[in-house]
C-alpha positions in Angstrom: 129.5 118.7 42.1 131.3 121.8 43.3 127.9 123.5 44.1 127.0 120.8 46.6 126.9 121.9 50.2 129.0 120.1 52.8 126.8 118.8 55.6 128.4 117.9 58.9 127.2 115.2 61.2 124.6 116.1 63.8 124.0 117.9 66.1 123.7 121.0 63.9 122.9 123.4 66.8 126.0 125.2 67.9 126.7 127.0 71.2 129.4 129.4 72.2 129.6 127.6 75.6 132.7 125.4 75.7 133.9 122.8 78.1 136.8 125.0 79.1 134.4 127.9 79.9 132.2 125.7 82.1 135.2 124.2 83.9 136.7 127.7 84.5 133.4 128.8 85.9 133.3 125.8 88.3 136.9 126.5 89.4 136.1 130.1 90.0 132.9 129.2 92.0 135.0 126.8 94.1 137.5 129.5 95.0 135.6 130.8 98.1 135.3 127.4 99.6 138.9 126.6 98.6 140.3 129.8 100.1 138.4 129.4 103.3 139.5 125.8 103.6 143.2 126.9 103.4 142.5 129.7 105.9 140.7 127.3 108.2 143.1 124.4 108.2 146.4 126.0 107.2 149.1 125.2 104.7 148.5 121.5 105.0 145.1 122.0 103.2 146.9 123.7 100.3 149.3 120.8 100.1 146.4 118.3 99.8 144.8 120.4 97.1 148.0 120.7 95.0 148.7 117.0 95.3 145.2 115.9 94.2 145.1 118.3 91.3 148.7 117.3 90.2 147.7 113.6 90.4 144.5 114.0 88.3 146.1 116.2 85.7 149.2 114.0 85.4 147.2 110.8 85.1 145.0 112.3 82.3 148.1 113.6 80.5 149.9 110.3 80.6 146.8 108.4 79.5 146.4 110.9 76.7 149.9 110.2 75.6 149.2 106.5 75.6 146.0 107.0 73.6 147.6 109.7 71.4 144.8 112.0 72.2 145.4 114.7 74.8 142.3 116.0 76.6 143.9 117.5 79.7 143.5 121.0 78.3 139.7 121.0 78.9 140.4 121.5 82.6 138.0 118.8 83.7 140.9 117.0 85.4 141.6 120.2 87.4 138.0 120.3 88.5 138.0 116.7 89.5 141.2 117.1 91.5 139.9 120.2 93.3 136.6 118.6 94.1 138.3 115.5 95.5 140.6 117.6 97.7 137.6 119.6 99.1 136.1 116.2 100.1 139.2 115.0 102.0 140.2 115.6 105.6 143.3 117.8 106.0 145.1 115.1 107.9 145.0 112.5 105.1 148.5 111.3 104.0 149.5 112.9 100.7 150.1 109.6 99.0 146.5 108.6 99.7 145.3 111.9 98.2 147.4 111.2 95.1 146.0 107.6 94.9 142.5 109.0 95.0 143.3 111.3 92.1 144.7 108.5 90.0 141.6 106.3 90.8 139.2 109.2 89.8 140.8 109.8 86.4 142.1 106.4 85.4 139.4 104.0 86.7 136.3 106.1 86.8 136.8 108.5 83.9 139.4 107.4 81.2 138.8 103.7 81.2 135.1 104.4 80.4 135.9 106.7 77.5 136.9 110.0 79.1 134.8 113.1 79.7 131.1 112.5 79.0 131.4 108.7 79.2 131.9 108.2 83.0 128.9 106.8 84.7 129.5 108.3 88.1 131.1 111.5 89.5 134.9 110.8 89.5 135.7 112.9 92.5 133.0 111.3 94.7 133.8 107.8 93.4 137.4 108.4 94.5 136.3 109.6 97.9 134.2 106.5 98.4 137.1 104.3 97.2 139.3 106.0 99.8 136.6 105.7 102.5 136.3 101.9 101.9 140.1 101.4 101.6 141.3 103.7 104.4 138.4 104.4 106.7 140.5 105.5 109.7 142.5 108.1 107.7 139.3 109.3 105.9 137.5 109.9 109.2 140.3 111.5 111.2 139.1 115.1 111.4 141.1 116.2 114.4 143.9 118.5 113.5 145.9 121.5 114.9 143.0 123.8 114.2 140.1 121.6 115.5 139.9 118.6 117.8 137.0 116.4 118.7 134.0 115.2 116.7 132.6 117.0 113.7 129.3 118.9 114.2 127.3 116.1 112.4 128.9 113.4 114.6 128.2 115.5 117.7 124.6 116.1 116.6 124.1 112.4 116.0 125.4 111.7 119.5 122.8 114.1 120.9 125.2 116.9 121.7 124.6 120.6 121.2 126.3 122.3 118.2 127.0 125.9 117.4 125.1 126.6 114.2 126.7 130.0 113.6 130.1 128.4 113.6 128.9 125.8 111.1 127.5 128.5 108.8 130.7 130.5 108.9 133.0 127.5 108.9 134.7 127.5 112.2 134.4 123.7 112.6 136.2 120.5 111.7 135.3 118.5 108.6 136.7 118.0 105.1 138.6 120.9 103.6 135.8 122.3 101.5 132.6 121.5 103.3 132.8 123.6 106.5 131.8 127.1 105.3 128.2 127.3 104.1 128.6 130.9 103.3 131.6 130.2 100.9 129.7 127.4 99.2 126.5 129.5 98.7 128.6 132.3 97.2 130.1 129.8 94.8 126.7 128.3 94.0 125.3 131.8 93.3 128.2 132.3 90.8 127.2 129.1 88.9 123.5 130.0 88.9 124.1 133.6 87.7 126.4 132.3 84.9 123.8 129.8 83.9 126.0 126.8 84.5 123.5 125.2 86.9 119.9 125.7 87.9 118.0 124.9 91.0 116.1 121.8 89.8 118.4 119.3 91.4 119.8 121.3 94.4 116.4 122.7 95.3 114.6 119.3 95.1 117.5 117.7 96.9 117.6 120.1 99.8 113.8 120.4 100.1 113.3 116.6 100.1 116.1 116.2 102.7 114.5 118.8 105.0 111.1 117.0 104.7 112.5 113.6 105.3 114.6 114.7 108.3 111.7 116.6 109.8 109.5 113.5 109.5 111.9 110.8 110.6 114.7 112.7 112.4 113.1 112.4 115.8 113.1 116.2 116.4 110.2 117.1 114.2 110.6 120.3 112.2 112.8 121.9 114.9 114.6 124.9 113.1 117.8 124.5 115.1 118.1 120.7 114.3 117.2 121.2 110.6 119.6 124.1 110.3 122.4 122.1 111.8 121.7 119.2 109.4 121.7 121.6 106.4 124.9 123.4 107.5 126.8 120.2 108.6 128.7 117.8 106.4 128.9 117.9 102.6 125.3 118.6 101.8 125.8 122.0 100.3 129.0 121.0 98.5 127.3 117.9 97.1 124.0 119.5 96.2 125.4 122.4 94.2 128.8 121.2 92.9 128.5 117.4 92.4 124.9 116.4 92.0 124.7 119.0 89.2 127.5 117.4 87.2 126.4 117.5 83.5 127.7 114.0 82.7 126.2 112.0 85.7 122.9 113.8 86.2 119.7 113.0 84.2 119.1 115.0 81.0 115.3 115.2 81.3 113.7 117.9 83.4 111.5 115.4 85.2 114.4 113.1 85.7 116.4 115.9 87.4 113.6 116.5 89.9 113.4 112.8 90.5 117.2 112.6 90.9 117.1 115.4 93.5 114.2 113.7 95.4 116.1 110.4 95.5 119.3 112.1 96.8 117.3 113.8 99.6 115.7 110.6 100.7 118.9 108.6 100.5 121.0 111.2 102.4 118.3 111.3 105.1 118.4 107.5 105.4 122.1 107.4 105.7 122.3 110.2 108.2 119.4 109.2 110.4 119.3 105.4 110.2 122.9 104.6 109.2 125.8 104.1 111.6 127.7 107.2 110.3 126.8 110.8 110.5 127.2 111.6 106.8 125.8 110.1 103.6 126.0 112.6 100.8 128.7 110.9 98.8 127.1 107.5 98.8 123.7 109.0 98.0 125.0 110.8 94.9 126.9 107.7 93.7 123.8 105.5 94.1 121.9 108.2 92.2 124.4 108.3 89.4 124.0 104.5 89.0 120.2 105.0 88.6 120.3 107.9 86.2 119.7 105.7 83.1 116.5 104.3 84.7 115.4 107.8 85.7 115.9 109.0 82.2 114.0 106.1 80.8 110.9 106.6 82.9 110.9 110.4 82.4 111.6 110.4 78.7 109.0 112.6 77.0 106.8 111.1 74.3 108.1 111.7 70.8 106.0 114.3 68.8 103.6 112.4 66.6 103.6 109.2 68.6 101.5 107.8 71.4 103.1 106.3 74.5 102.2 102.9 73.1 104.4 103.6 70.1 101.7 104.0 67.4 101.7 107.0 65.2 98.9 109.6 65.6 96.4 109.8 62.8 97.3 112.6 60.4 
């Protein structure tokens, strides 16, 4: 009996990649956008970021004490809090920001089993919750640094926008969405580290451009399309939230289908909807349809026909 091998439960393939390593990479990749957000909007932006991170980490820690299983050390709560903060206006009351953090962790993540079990992105779910509950506070983008409508709102109203300011980030908006340059730098970090690939972001952005060019009323005007790409949360959503391991499809075809769906829905919300944005709702709807996308794109098992009968040997 002593010569028997001890066989662990599957899966047997091991990887040196850890949850902590992935979360640290995401945090590092978000630092350019975070730093620019603080520079752009001032100390108030730092306060919102610290409050949301503190609320997400504390909520997961207290829930872990209740369940006698601490998971807060995997840093996923920090990433959720940081992403939530970058999706909030700098003028939001701090108690609302904290409430969003509690909702993201307690309702969307931990009550469904914790990391890996949540069916939608916690940070975006919290943002949508706050948008529905406090629409005035969540759409108040005028602050000491910037006044007036956001570039997307101005574009929807038929006004001219400065695309270079949008690319650099000298505009109003949520804390982390304004600077395309900072977001692209962070996206390149994730791609080079192998944390994400371009299947979802590429198909998302390409589909959005095609949809907007066809139905946007301006044709494929480079200035209009550039403003649509640089404005709002498209880049933040495409590279940092649509690529979430837990809420994206696991099949390759499913990931392309997911990106196409997001591009179409974002275009519908922006062009035909009453508001100027739509990334958050598009990704949340996409998250809900991920099981269906995985089902229709599941590869045929080796040795079986699609009808379920075994191939002749």
